[in-house]
N, C-alpha and C positions, 0 to 999 in steps of 0.2 A: 755501342755506336760506331761506325766507321770513320776512318779518319778525314774523308773527303767530305762527309755527313759532318762533322764537329768544324770543318773550317767554313762549310757555310753558315751553318749558326753563328759563329763568330763574327761573320761579315756581315749577315744581316743583323744581328742584334746588336753585339756590341760596339761596331765600328759605326752602327749606323745611330745608335743613341750616343756616341762619343763626338760625332759629327753632327748631329741635329742642330740645326740654324748656324751651321757654321758661315755663310753669307753674314750673318748680321753680326759676329762678333769675331773672325778671324780675324779682318784688318785691323782691329781697332786694340785687339786686347795685346799685351806684351809678350816677349818669348816666354816667360816664364809656363802659360798656361800650353802654348803650342808644343815645349819639351816634353811637358809631362806626356801630351797625347802623343807623340813621336815614340817616345820611350815605352808606353802600354801597345806600341803597335810592333816595337820590337822584343818584346816580352812574349808579343804572341807569335813572333818570327822563330824566337828560340824554343817556345813550344811546339811547334809545327803546326802553327795555326793559323799563319799567314806566311804566305809563299816572299820568299825576294823578289819574284819578278809579278805580284800584285803591285797595283797603283800606289803611289806614295801616297801621305797625307798631303803635300801640296797639290798633286794631281785631282785626288777626292775633292778637296776643297774647291778648285779652280770647275771640277767640275757640277759641284753643288752651285756653284756662282753664278756658271753660265747658265745650268738649269733655269735658275732664279728669273733670270733676265729674259731668258726667252719665253718663260710663262706670263712675263710682263709684258711681253710685245705682242703674245698670240693672244691672251686671253682676256679680253674687254672687261669682264666681270672682275677681274684682280681687284684687291684693296688698295695695293700699290700704284695702278694706273693712272692716276690722278696726279702723279707727280712727275709722270713724264712729261719732258714738254710735248707740243705740238709736232705733228709730223711733216715736214718739209719738203716741198715738191721743186727740185731744181731744174729751170726750165734753160736748156743750152741753146745756143744758138750761135750754130757754127755753119762755117762759110762750105760751100760744094767744094767735093776736091776737083782738081783739074785731071781730064785723064790722058 
């Protein structure tokens, strides 16, 4: 297997398994588990399986968090949808501009 294929497998399998459900545990966990995940990714960099210009763990977890939240907003059948407050429509009563 060539180097690029190994990088793709590393990202698709190992990184995905490490950060699975990260929106649920990343913000509540202590720094020990976060350091272990970052150390694993640094080890992958030393082995040439993960590049330095690839996203950091913080960027990956933020992206997962954003994807989960946008899924909640757009998918009406999401099981967590009932936890969000009702949508508020603001009616602004602005005065007319003078020309």
